[in-house]
Structure formats: structure tokens, C-alpha cells
C-alpha positions in Angstrom: 77.0 -8.0 13.5 74.6 -5.9 15.2 71.0 -6.0 14.2 69.2 -2.7 13.7 66.0 -2.4 15.6 63.5 -1.9 12.8 60.6 -2.5 15.0 59.5 -0.3 17.8 56.7 2.1 18.1 55.7 4.6 15.6 56.8 7.4 18.0 60.3 5.9 18.1 60.5 5.6 14.4 59.3 9.2 13.9 61.9 10.4 16.5 64.7 8.5 14.8 63.7 10.0 11.5 63.9 13.4 13.1 60.3 14.3 12.3 59.3 14.8 16.0 61.1 15.7 19.2 61.0 14.0 22.6 59.1 17.0 23.9 56.4 16.6 21.3 56.0 12.9 22.1 55.7 13.5 25.8 53.1 16.2 25.2 51.0 13.9 22.9 51.2 11.1 25.5 50.1 13.4 28.3 47.1 14.7 26.2 46.1 11.1 25.3 46.4 10.1 28.9 44.2 13.1 30.1 41.5 12.2 27.5 41.5 8.6 28.5 41.1 9.5 32.1 38.2 11.9 31.3 36.4 9.2 29.3 36.9 6.7 32.2 35.5 9.2 34.7 32.7 10.2 32.3 33.7 13.8 32.4 34.4 14.4 28.7 33.3 12.3 25.8 34.4 13.0 22.4 32.1 15.9 21.5 32.7 15.8 17.8 31.6 12.1 17.7 28.4 13.0 19.6 27.7 15.8 17.2 28.4 13.6 14.2 26.0 10.9 15.7 23.3 13.6 16.2 23.8 14.9 12.7 23.5 11.4 11.3 20.3 10.7 13.3 18.8 13.9 12.0 19.8 13.0 8.4 18.3 9.5 8.9 15.0 11.0 10.0 15.0 13.4 7.1 15.7 10.6 4.7 12.9 8.5 6.1 10.5 11.3 5.6 11.6 11.9 2.1 11.3 8.2 1.3 7.8 8.1 2.8 6.8 11.1 0.6 8.2 9.4 -2.4 6.3 6.2 -1.5 3.0 8.1 -1.1 3.5 9.9 -4.4 4.2 6.6 -6.1 1.1 5.0 -4.6 -1.1 7.9 -5.7 0.3 7.6 -9.2 -0.3 3.9 -9.3 -3.9 4.3 -8.0 -4.6 7.0 -10.5 -3.3 4.8 -13.3 -5.5 1.9 -12.1 -8.6 4.1 -12.0 -7.8 5.5 -15.5 -7.5 2.0 -16.8 -10.8 0.9 -15.2 -12.6 3.8 -16.8 -11.0 3.4 -20.2 -11.7 -0.4 -20.4 -15.3 -0.2 -19.1 -16.5 3.0 -20.7 -20.1 2.6 -22.0 -20.8 6.2 -23.0 -22.7 6.6 -26.3 -22.9 10.0 -27.8 -26.3 11.3 -28.4 -28.4 14.4 -28.4 -30.1 14.0 -25.0 -28.9 16.4 -22.4 -28.3 14.9 -19.0 -27.7 17.3 -16.1 -25.7 16.4 -12.9 -23.8 18.3 -10.2 -20.1 18.5 -9.6 -19.0 20.5 -6.5 -22.3 22.4 -6.4 -22.1 23.3 -10.1 -24.6 21.9 -12.7 -22.8 20.2 -15.5 -24.4 18.7 -18.6 -23.5 15.7 -20.6 -24.9 14.7 -24.0 -25.8 11.0 -24.1 -28.0 8.5 -25.9 -31.5 7.5 -24.7 -30.2 4.0 -23.7 -27.5 5.6 -21.5 -30.1 7.9 -19.9 -32.4 5.0 -18.9 -29.4 3.0 -17.6 -28.3 6.0 -15.5 -31.8 6.6 -14.1 -32.0 2.9 -13.1 -28.6 2.9 -11.5 -26.9 0.5 -13.9 -24.4 3.2 -15.0 -22.5 5.9 -13.1 -20.9 9.2 -14.2 -17.2 9.3 -13.5 -14.6 12.0 -14.0 -11.3 11.3 -15.6 -9.0 14.3 -15.9 -11.3 16.9 -17.3 -13.6 14.5 -19.2 -16.8 12.7 -18.0 -17.6 9.1 -18.8 -20.1 6.4 -18.0 -19.1 3.1 -16.4 -21.1 0.2 -15.0 -22.3 0.2 -11.4 -19.8 -2.5 -10.3 -16.9 -0.7 -11.8 -18.1 2.6 -10.2 -18.2 0.9 -6.8 -14.7 -0.5 -7.2 -13.5 3.1 -8.1 -15.3 4.5 -5.0 -13.6 1.9 -2.8 -10.2 3.1 -4.1 -10.6 6.9 -4.4 -13.3 9.4 -3.5 -14.3 12.2 -5.8 -14.0 10.3 -9.1 -17.6 8.9 -9.2 -19.8 12.0 -9.6 -23.3 10.3 -9.9 -24.6 6.9 -9.1 -28.2 6.3 -8.5 -29.0 4.5 -5.3 -31.3 1.6 -6.1 -32.2 1.0 -2.5 -34.5 4.0 -2.7 -36.7 2.0 -5.2 -37.7 -0.5 -2.5 -41.4 -0.2 -1.8 -42.5 0.2 1.8 -45.5 -2.0 2.5 -47.1 0.8 4.7 -46.8 3.4 1.9 -50.3 4.5 0.9 -49.0 5.5 -2.6 -47.2 2.3 -3.3 -49.5 1.5 -6.2 -48.8 4.9 -7.9 -45.2 4.8 -9.1 -43.6 7.8 -10.8 -42.3 6.9 -14.2 -38.6 7.2 -14.9 -39.0 9.0 -18.2 -41.0 11.8 -16.8 -39.9 15.1 -18.5 -40.7 18.5 -16.9 
């Protein structure tokens, strides 16, 4: 009994099945040989592969930029939530009938507060902060923590270092009262 050769190359199997001719096989081998020689000599490299690699590199750069933007947006959102929570938890504003004027972006704004809040603001124990479109009063320590995290939220905080008396000042004995009304 003779064994049939079931093995062999794919080309032989395709030829036996009648799917390709000998001429087509020789042409394919010649084309593969030419491409191999070009690659060995460095003349021709698979251009589609290079284009695909360049496209992938551009896509990777774009994806990194998008991820960075998403990360920045998430950090801003988290920072905003932290500041909102600090203001909400530490609010010391008491409503009252005393009008307190302050500036926001070169515009004079007014806030109605109690007498206790006014004295605390004038002494630097409280600060005016802006949350969304509302104004609130928070302690100095909280205001400084907010200032460390984000600018533009703390609108007014009295600087107590101005109260230090200079020994050479001839008017050091004549202090201006805080409750002076004009």
C-alpha cells in the first residue's frame, strides 16, 4: 500500500486541490524573495507597518493628552468640593442689619452681618469668602487653608501684621478705634 503524502507545504496542498497554478506559486515566491532582499539591504521596509506605527504613536500622544485633561478636570472638581465643604462646615455668618462693604474685582459689594461678625472681621478673626454666587464668613485659619489651595475664593481677610506698633512712631499712643463710623 502506498501512503498518500498528506504533509507538504501549503503551496503544494493548494496546487493539488487545484486552487492555484504553478505559475502563481512561482510569482508569489519571486515577490517574497524580492521583498526579503530589499529588507536585508535596507531599501524597502514595509511602509504600511511604518504608517501604522506612526498612527499608533499619534493616537497614544492624543490619548495621553486627553487623560491629562480628564485628570486636571477631576482634580479641579475635587478641590472645589473640598473648599465648598470647608466653607459649609466652618461658616460663622450671622445675619444682621449692619451693612459691611467690601470689594470684589473692583466692584463694591455689601453684606448684611451682625455686630459681632463686624468686629471679628475688623480684627482679622473672620474672612469673607465666595462660594458659587454666595458670600460667607469663615475663621482666619480656614481662610488661610483655602488660600493655600485656590486663589480668588477669599475676598477679604484683614492683615493683623498692620496692627503691630512701631516704636519710633510718634502717634503710637493715639490709636484709631475700630468702631469708627464715618
